[in-house]
N, C-alpha and C positions, 0 to 999 in steps of 0.2 A: 429397510430404509427406506420411507419416501423421496426422489428426486426433487430439490426444488429445483434443482438449475440444472437444463440438460440442455450441451450444444457440438455440436458436431460437422468439424471440418467449416469451419466459420473462413468466410474470408472476402478480404474488404478492400479493397485500391480505392487511392486518390491518381487520377491521372496512373501514368506509367508506376507507380510505385507502390508497390503490393505492402501496403500497412500492417493485415491479418493475413497469414500463411497456413491455413486449416487446421484450424485451432479446437481442439474435443476437448471437451469438460465435463464432471458431472460433479454436482456437488448436495450434498446429504440435508435433507430438510432442521431447520435446526442446530448447523454448521456453519462455520465461520472459517470462508474462502481466501486467503492472504496473496495477492496478483501482486508477480515483482515481475523488476527490466530494465533497465537500462533505461533514459528518455531517448525517446523515441521508438522501445519493444514494442506498443499497439497495445497499452493498456488502458488505457482507457476508448481506443477505436470500439474494443471490445466489450468493455462497460454499456457506452452508447450503441453498440449493439442488441445487447441483451435486454436495455431497455428500454428501448422499441426508435433511438431516436433518433439511430443511421440502418437503414436495411443492408443488410451481408449481400457481397454479391457470388455468395457461393455458402454453402453447407445449410444446415438449419437447427435454429435453438428451442428452445420451449421453457420458459419462465415460472414456475408454480401447475404444470399441467398446457397450461395454454403459449400457443405457437406466434414468437415476436413478429413478425408475417403478419398474417391470415388472422389473428386476433388482440393487434397487439392492443386497441382499447380496452381488453380482461389482463391483459398484462399489468395497463399501468393502474388501473381498480389496487393491484395487489401488491404494487411493491412504492418504494421510497429513492429518492435520487441527493445525491450530495455531491457535486461535480467539485472543482477544482476552486472553482471562481464562486463569491459569494454571487448569489440571482436575488437575492433581497427587492422590492418597487425602497429604493431608500428614499421615496418621499414617503410616503406613508410611517407610518410608528412601526413602532417592535411587534406590539398590541396587535393591532391593522393588519401587519402581515401574514399573522400568524387565525386571525377572523377571514380576510380572505380566501386562504388555503384549505381551512374549516368548510364553507361554502363554496366553494368550485367540486369538494369534496362527496355534496350533499348535507351534511352535517345541519342541523336546526342551534337558531340565534341560539339557545339557551348551550347546549353540546360545545356549539364554537366558542364559543366562549368559558364555557369553564376546561376544553383541553387544553385553549391561545392560557390559560391562565396554569397550569398543572406544566407546564409547558418553559413558559418564561419563569417561573418560580427551579426548575430543574436547571435550568440554563444560568442560572444568578441572573435571568435578567429584569426581574420585577419591576427595580427601583429606577429604572432605563425604558420599562413598556411601552409609555407616554409619549417617549423622542424621536424623530423621526430617524427612522433607518438611516438615514447619514450624516450625523451626528456621533452614531457608532463608532468606536475603535475599528482596528482590522479584525481582532478577534472576537470583537463584539458579534460584528457582522456575523462571523461566522459559525458562530456560538446559534447566532440567528438561524442560517441557512439551516444548518443539523434539526432542531426545532421543524423545524420548518417538514424538511423527510420526514419525521414524526409524527406529524397529524393525523393523518389518517389511519396508525395504526399497520405501518403496514409489515406484508407477510417475510418477504426479501426487501432486504436494504439493500443498494450499493454507494459503496463510501471512498468516492475517488480519491485519494488523497485529503482524508476530511480533515488531520491533523494541520496542515501548511499554514502558518499564522497565526498558530494560539498558542503558549507560555505555555514552559512545564508544567504549570498546576494544571491549567483547561485542559491541555492533552492527558494526562491523569482522566480528569474525570469524562470523557469521553473514555479513554479505556473502558475504566467501569463501568458507562455504559453498553458498550457495547459487551458486556463480558452479562452485564442482568438483562440483555433482547439477548441473548443466545438464552440464556437459560428458560427464558418465554417461550421460546421455540420460535427465536427470526431467524431466518435466517438470513446472512451478511455477504457479499462479494469486498473485500477493502484494495483498494490500490493504497501502493502507500512506498514513501521516499526511505522510512526509515523503519531500517532493518531490525531495531529493537520491539517495534509497534510491530511488525510478525510475526518475529520471534514470540510475544507476548499473548497474543489476540488467535492468531488464525490456527484450526485443525490443523490445517492442510496448506500448507504453500504451495501455489505454479509459479514458476523461473517462466518471463516471456521473453527472448533473443532474435529482434528483428524479423517479430512478426509470430516468430516462431514456438510455440510451446516445448523449453529444451529439456523441463524438470518437473517432474514432482514431488511430491512426498511430503509429510510432516517435518517439523524444522530439526528436530535429528537425526529421518533418516537421509536429509538434505548434507548435511555437516560431513555427517558418516562418509556420505559418496566420495566428495574428495580431500578424505582422508582421517576426517575427525580432530584433526589435530593441525595447530599450526605452527609454524618456525616463530619466535615471536625475540625484535633485537632492543634493545635499547643501548645508542652508544654514545660515550660521556660527552662526547661535544658534536652538538646539533649541526654545526654544519659539514661533517663528515659523512649524515645520514643518505646522504645523495648519489656516494660514491658507495656505502654499505647495501644498500639497495642494489644498485647495477651488479654488485656480488654473490646478493643472496639472488639473482635473477637470474645470475651464469648458472647456481647449482641445481636453481629447482624448473627453470623453462619458462616459470610466468612472473608478470610486473608483481611488485611487491604495493601492502598498502602500506606509507611510507607516512604518519602524522606526527612531526614535528621529528623528534628524533629517535621515534617508536618502528618499528621495519618490523612486520606482521605478512606470511606465506604457506597457504595452507598445503599441509607436508605429507606421504604416504608411509616412505624411510626415514625410523631413526637414526639413522646413523649419516642423514644431514646433520646435525646439532654438531657433533667435531670434525667434520666437511668446511662449514658454515664457521668457526671458530678457528679453522686454518687459515682461511682465505681470507676474513679479516685481519688475523694478524701479520698476514701478507700484506698486507694491502694498506699495515698502521696507522690499521683505525683499534679508538680505545675503545672495549666493553664493555658497560655498566650490569649488562644483563645480556644472558641468554639461553632460551627456554624451550620446551616444545610445551602449550595451552592447548585446552579444547580449542573445536574450531567456530570461529561462528558465521554468521551471516553473510558476514560483510565478507569474509572465506572464499563459503558460497560463490557468490557475485565476480568474482577475479579469478576462480575456478573455473567458471562456468557459462560468461561472457568474454573470453580473453585477457582477462581484463581490465574490462571497463567495472567505475561501480558508480551507483545509482546516484543522477544526477541530480544537485545541491536545491536545482531550481524543482518548482512546483511545473515548471508547464512542458509542452510536448503529447507524444499517440501514448 
């Protein structure tokens, strides 16, 4: 299978900080790679190097067969990029933004208008097409930014946290768009703070932490790597959740995920179930539910990144 993205030993520094430390990547054409990691792990820096916006300080990369440094102009001809923040011209209307992109990409006037209208319809922006982008809501500006990245029908699409700021319906619409693009042969590199997004869309997932790739595989393979199961405790009194988490941490050696009265942590040893019940009973904690569930990507993160979770905000590298 043709390789759409190939990176070997990518390095990037910011002053004395090593933001990306020897990342290798191979993405087959027509597939989706999910790039995950805690805030500051280096995800956006990797994307910016692959998209020719930053030059690597070490290693090399090719996108669509073209070197990202020596053949940067050729790379830009075949890629689309949506960054973490909308980059549309707020003084122009929605249609004018898309027309401008089309003309810059070399489309004729008629072809640019046709492509703009197609995308305005696809992203549910037709009724707002004649309004300046500065009057759009955050979600509408985000959809316009996504549409702009697709004007040139790119062979390789970089989506850096594309659903940040989108409502659930718009997020699901984007998921369907990614699936359709993949089916049409487009290669997608997706960074996301939503773990279920990577689980739903990515053929393979790479986990970055402190600038290094610490794991790669399918979602199922990564879940199996951390045990394939998670110990889940639901306490009767939400005020007991912190104490219950400390009990579970002492048994597993991992910081559990606490969501309200629910505590979960990846496990391999089934005997921890009875041990957890004894510990919680000894601590006087009343339990509403205790069991083993299938591991989630959240559990993968907790295990692989030492208890760090994906940041709730969209910023950082």
